[in-house]
C-alpha positions in Angstrom: 7.5 100.6 -7.3 6.3 100.0 -10.9 7.5 102.2 -13.8 5.3 102.1 -17.5 7.2 104.0 -19.8 4.9 106.3 -22.1 5.1 109.2 -23.2 4.8 110.7 -19.4 6.1 108.3 -17.5 3.6 106.7 -14.7 5.1 105.4 -11.3 2.5 102.7 -9.6 3.4 102.8 -5.4 2.6 100.6 -3.1 2.0 101.3 0.5 5.7 100.3 1.2 6.6 103.2 -0.8 5.5 106.1 1.0 6.2 108.7 1.6 6.0 109.1 -2.4 8.8 111.5 -3.5 10.8 112.2 -6.8 13.1 112.0 -8.1 12.5 108.3 -7.3 15.5 105.4 -6.6 15.0 104.1 -10.4 15.4 107.4 -12.0 19.1 108.1 -13.5 21.3 110.1 -11.5 21.8 112.4 -14.9 17.8 113.5 -14.9 18.1 114.4 -11.3 16.4 117.2 -10.1 15.4 118.5 -6.0 13.8 116.0 -4.3 10.1 116.9 -3.9 7.7 114.8 -1.5 4.4 113.8 -3.3 0.8 114.0 -1.5 -1.3 111.0 -2.7 -3.9 111.1 0.2 -6.6 113.0 -1.7 -6.6 111.9 -5.3 -4.4 108.7 -5.3 -2.3 110.6 -7.7 0.1 113.4 -8.0 2.4 114.8 -10.8 5.8 116.1 -10.0 6.4 120.0 -10.5 10.2 119.8 -12.0 9.8 116.8 -14.2 6.4 115.8 -14.9 6.4 112.1 -13.9 3.0 110.9 -12.8 2.9 109.0 -9.4 -0.5 106.9 -8.3 -1.3 104.5 -5.9 -1.8 100.9 -7.1 -5.3 99.7 -7.2 -6.4 97.9 -3.6 -3.7 100.0 -1.7 -4.6 101.3 1.5 -3.3 104.4 3.2 -3.2 104.0 7.0 -3.2 107.8 9.1 -1.5 108.6 12.2 
């Protein structure tokens, strides 16, 4: 998992980081909110509805279905 600090945080995820959820383990405890799972399977990105953190799949990441 890679986090880039911009105006809106963007977290780049690898296949090993899935299933994606927010708050992620790198976030400080004081900024916690209820855990929400994020669906990256359709567009390769998702935004947390609580804090606005954007999550996206790293280039070349392959999702494997069941």
